[in-house]
PAKOL-41284 format. One line per 2 residues: number of its first residue (from 1); for each residue x, z, y of N, C-alpha, C, CB. Coordinates in nm, 2 decimals. Atoms other than C-alpha are relative to their C-alpha. Glycine has a CB too. Layout:
BEGIN
NUM) X,Z,Y,X,Z,Y,X,Z,Y,X,Z,Y; ...
//
This chain:
BEGIN
1) -0.12,-0.06,0.05,-1.22,0.20,-1.26,0.12,-0.07,0.04,-0.01,0.01,-0.15; -0.12,0.09,-0.04,-0.99,-0.09,-1.17,0.04,0.03,0.14,-0.03,-0.15,-0.02
3) -0.02,-0.03,-0.14,-1.03,-0.01,-0.80,0.08,0.13,0.01,-0.13,0.00,0.08; -0.07,-0.13,-0.01,-0.92,0.35,-0.85,0.15,-0.02,-0.06,-0.07,0.10,-0.09
5) -0.14,0.02,0.06,-0.62,0.24,-1.07,0.09,-0.08,0.10,0.00,-0.08,-0.13; -0.08,0.08,-0.10,-0.51,-0.01,-0.80,0.04,0.09,0.12,-0.08,-0.12,0.05
7) -0.03,-0.09,-0.11,-0.54,0.26,-0.53,0.11,0.10,-0.04,-0.13,0.07,0.05; -0.10,-0.10,0.04,-0.34,0.51,-0.73,0.13,-0.07,-0.02,-0.04,0.06,-0.14
9) -0.13,0.08,0.01,-0.08,0.24,-0.80,0.06,-0.02,0.14,-0.03,-0.13,-0.07; -0.05,0.02,-0.13,-0.06,0.18,-0.43,0.06,0.13,0.06,-0.11,-0.04,0.09
11) -0.06,-0.13,-0.04,0.00,0.55,-0.36,0.13,0.03,-0.07,-0.10,0.11,-0.02; -0.13,-0.02,0.08,0.27,0.56,-0.63,0.10,-0.09,0.06,-0.02,-0.03,-0.15
13) -0.09,0.09,-0.06,0.43,0.25,-0.48,0.05,0.05,0.14,-0.06,-0.14,0.02; -0.04,-0.06,-0.13,0.42,0.42,-0.13,0.10,0.11,-0.02,-0.12,0.05,0.07
15) -0.10,-0.11,0.03,0.60,0.72,-0.28,0.13,-0.05,-0.04,-0.06,0.08,-0.12; -0.12,0.07,0.03,0.86,0.49,-0.43,0.07,-0.05,0.12,-0.02,-0.11,-0.10
17) -0.06,0.05,-0.13,0.92,0.33,-0.09,0.06,0.11,0.08,-0.11,-0.08,0.08; -0.05,-0.11,-0.08,0.95,0.66,0.08,0.13,0.07,-0.06,-0.11,0.11,0.02
19) -0.12,-0.05,0.06,1.20,0.79,-0.18,0.12,-0.09,0.02,-0.03,0.02,-0.16; -0.11,0.09,-0.03,1.41,0.48,-0.14,0.04,0.01,0.14,-0.05,-0.15,-0.04
21) -0.03,-0.02,-0.14,1.39,0.53,0.23,0.09,0.12,0.02,-0.12,0.01,0.09; -0.08,-0.12,0.00,1.53,0.87,0.18,0.14,-0.02,-0.05,-0.06,0.12,-0.08
23) -0.13,0.03,0.06,1.81,0.74,-0.05,0.08,-0.09,0.09,-0.02,-0.06,-0.13; -0.07,0.09,-0.08,1.90,0.47,0.19,0.05,0.06,0.14,-0.08,-0.13,0.03
25) -0.03,-0.04,-0.14,1.90,0.66,0.52,0.01,0.15,0.01,-0.10,-0.04,0.09; -0.01,-0.14,0.00,1.87,1.03,0.43,-0.06,0.07,0.13,0.14,0.05,-0.03
27) 0.06,-0.06,-0.12,1.66,1.09,0.75,-0.15,-0.03,-0.01,0.07,-0.07,0.13; 0.15,0.03,0.00,1.29,1.11,0.82,-0.03,-0.13,0.07,-0.06,0.11,0.09
29) 0.02,0.13,-0.06,1.33,0.80,1.04,0.01,-0.11,-0.10,0.10,-0.02,0.11; -0.02,0.10,0.11,1.45,0.60,0.74,-0.13,0.00,-0.09,0.12,0.02,-0.08
31) 0.11,-0.01,0.09,1.16,0.73,0.53,-0.13,-0.06,0.08,-0.03,0.15,-0.04; 0.11,0.06,-0.07,0.91,0.64,0.81,0.01,-0.15,0.00,0.00,0.05,0.15
33) -0.02,0.14,0.01,1.06,0.29,0.82,-0.04,-0.06,-0.13,0.14,-0.04,0.03; 0.04,0.04,0.13,1.01,0.26,0.45,-0.15,0.00,-0.02,0.07,0.09,-0.11
35) 0.14,0.00,0.01,0.65,0.36,0.48,-0.06,-0.11,0.08,-0.05,0.14,0.06; 0.05,0.11,-0.08,0.60,0.10,0.75,0.02,-0.14,-0.08,0.07,-0.01,0.14
37) -0.03,0.12,0.08,0.77,-0.17,0.52,-0.10,-0.01,-0.12,0.14,0.00,-0.04; 0.09,0.00,0.11,0.53,-0.07,0.25,-0.13,-0.08,0.03,-0.04,0.14,-0.04
39) 0.12,0.06,-0.04,0.23,-0.21,0.44,-0.01,-0.15,-0.03,-0.03,0.02,0.15; 0.01,0.15,0.04,0.31,-0.59,0.42,0.01,-0.02,-0.14,0.10,-0.07,0.08
41) -0.01,0.01,0.15,0.42,-0.55,0.06,-0.13,0.03,-0.07,0.12,0.08,-0.05; 0.13,-0.03,0.06,0.10,-0.38,-0.03,-0.11,-0.10,0.03,-0.04,0.14,0.05
43) 0.09,0.10,-0.03,-0.10,-0.64,0.15,0.01,-0.12,-0.09,0.01,-0.05,0.15; -0.03,0.11,0.09,0.06,-0.91,-0.06,-0.05,0.04,-0.14,0.15,-0.04,-0.01
45) 0.04,-0.04,0.13,-0.01,-0.71,-0.38,-0.15,0.00,-0.01,0.05,0.15,-0.03; 0.15,0.00,0.01,-0.38,-0.66,-0.30,-0.06,-0.14,0.02,-0.06,0.10,0.10
47) 0.04,0.14,-0.01,-0.41,-1.03,-0.20,0.01,-0.07,-0.13,0.08,-0.07,0.11; -0.02,0.06,0.13,-0.27,-1.13,-0.53,-0.11,0.05,-0.10,0.14,0.03,-0.06
49) 0.10,-0.06,0.08,-0.51,-0.89,-0.70,-0.14,-0.07,0.03,-0.02,0.15,0.03; 0.12,0.07,-0.04,-0.80,-1.06,-0.51,0.00,-0.14,-0.06,-0.02,0.00,0.15
51) -0.01,0.13,0.05,-0.68,-1.40,-0.61,-0.02,-0.01,-0.15,0.14,-0.06,0.03; 0.02,-0.01,0.14,-0.67,-1.30,-0.97,-0.15,0.02,-0.03,0.08,0.11,-0.07
53) 0.14,-0.03,0.02,-1.03,-1.17,-0.94,-0.08,-0.13,0.03,-0.05,0.11,0.09; 0.07,0.12,-0.03,-1.14,-1.50,-0.78,0.03,-0.11,-0.10,0.03,-0.04,0.15
55) -0.04,0.12,0.08,-0.94,-1.75,-0.99,-0.03,0.02,-0.15,0.14,-0.03,0.03; 0.00,-0.02,0.15,-0.95,-1.59,-1.33,-0.12,0.08,-0.05,0.12,0.07,-0.05
57) 0.11,-0.09,0.04,-1.23,-1.33,-1.34,-0.14,-0.06,0.04,0.01,0.14,0.06; 0.12,0.07,-0.03,-1.49,-1.56,-1.18,-0.08,0.06,0.11,-0.09,0.00,-0.12
59) 0.07,-0.05,-0.11,-1.58,-1.35,-0.88,0.02,-0.09,0.12,0.05,0.15,0.03; -0.02,0.08,-0.12,-1.64,-1.50,-0.54,0.08,0.08,0.10,-0.15,-0.03,0.06
61) -0.07,-0.07,-0.11,-1.44,-1.43,-0.23,-0.08,0.10,0.07,0.06,-0.11,0.10; 0.09,-0.10,-0.07,-1.74,-1.26,-0.08,-0.01,0.13,-0.09,-0.14,-0.07,0.01
63) 0.00,-0.11,0.08,-1.75,-1.03,-0.38,0.13,0.08,0.00,-0.03,-0.04,-0.15; -0.13,-0.06,0.01,-1.38,-0.96,-0.38,0.05,0.06,0.13,0.10,-0.10,-0.05
65) -0.05,-0.04,-0.13,-1.32,-0.91,0.00,-0.02,0.15,0.02,-0.07,-0.08,0.11; 0.01,-0.14,-0.02,-1.47,-0.56,0.02,0.10,0.08,-0.09,-0.14,0.05,-0.03
67) -0.09,-0.07,0.09,-1.26,-0.46,-0.28,0.14,-0.01,0.05,-0.01,-0.06,-0.15; -0.13,0.02,-0.07,-0.95,-0.60,-0.11,0.02,0.10,0.11,0.02,-0.14,0.05
69) 0.00,-0.09,-0.12,-1.03,-0.40,0.20,0.02,0.15,-0.05,-0.12,-0.01,0.09; -0.01,-0.14,0.05,-1.08,-0.07,0.00,0.13,0.02,-0.06,-0.11,0.02,-0.10
71) -0.13,-0.01,0.07,-0.77,-0.13,-0.21,0.11,0.01,0.11,0.03,-0.11,-0.09; -0.11,0.00,-0.09,-0.56,-0.19,0.10,-0.01,0.12,0.09,-0.01,-0.13,0.09
73) 0.01,-0.10,-0.11,-0.70,0.07,0.34,0.03,0.14,-0.05,-0.15,0.00,0.04; -0.03,-0.13,0.04,-0.67,0.38,0.13,0.15,0.03,-0.01,-0.06,0.03,-0.15
75) -0.15,-0.03,-0.01,-0.29,0.36,0.06,0.05,-0.04,0.14,0.07,-0.09,-0.11; -0.05,0.04,-0.13,-0.25,0.19,0.40,-0.01,0.11,0.10,-0.07,-0.12,0.05
77) 0.02,-0.11,-0.09,-0.40,0.48,0.59,0.10,0.11,-0.03,-0.14,0.05,-0.01; -0.09,-0.10,0.04,-0.19,0.72,0.39,0.15,-0.03,0.05,0.00,0.02,-0.15
79) -0.13,0.05,-0.04,0.12,0.51,0.47,0.02,0.02,0.15,0.03,-0.14,-0.04; -0.01,-0.02,-0.15,0.04,0.51,0.85,0.01,0.14,0.03,-0.13,-0.06,0.06
81) -0.01,-0.14,-0.03,-0.01,0.88,0.85,0.13,0.06,-0.04,-0.11,0.08,-0.08; -0.13,-0.05,0.04,0.31,0.94,0.66,0.11,-0.05,0.09,0.03,-0.05,-0.15
83) -0.10,0.05,-0.09,0.51,0.71,0.89,-0.01,0.08,0.14,-0.03,-0.15,0.03; 0.02,-0.07,-0.12,0.35,0.89,1.19,0.06,0.14,0.00,-0.14,0.01,0.04
85) -0.05,-0.13,0.02,0.44,1.23,1.06,0.15,0.00,-0.01,-0.07,0.07,-0.12; -0.15,0.01,0.02,0.79,1.13,0.95,0.07,-0.04,0.14,0.03,-0.10,-0.11
87) -0.06,0.04,-0.13,0.85,0.97,1.30,0.01,0.12,0.09,-0.08,-0.11,0.06; 0.00,-0.12,-0.08,0.76,1.30,1.46,0.10,0.10,-0.04,-0.14,0.06,0.00
89) -0.10,-0.10,0.05,1.00,1.49,1.24,0.14,-0.05,0.03,-0.02,0.01,-0.15; -0.13,0.06,-0.03,1.29,1.26,1.34,0.06,0.05,0.13,0.00,-0.15,-0.01
//
C-alpha cells in the first residue's frame, strides 16, 4: 500500500511541476522543462524514502532497492513521456 501511495504522490508532484511550468512560461516548452526538472527532484524524494526504510524501519538496502526502482520508474516514465509529448507540441 505504501508503494502505491508513493507512486501516486509522485504523479501528483509531476502534475504540480507541469502546472508551475505552465504558470512560469505559458508554453508547452516550459511545461516540458518542468517535467524534466521533476526527475532529479523525484530521485531525491525516493532516495530519502529508501533511507527511511533502511535506517528506521529496519529493512536492508537489498530489500529496499527494488522498491526505490519501482517508486522512481512509474512517475519517471510518465514524466519522460509528458516531456516528450510537450516538446513535440512546442
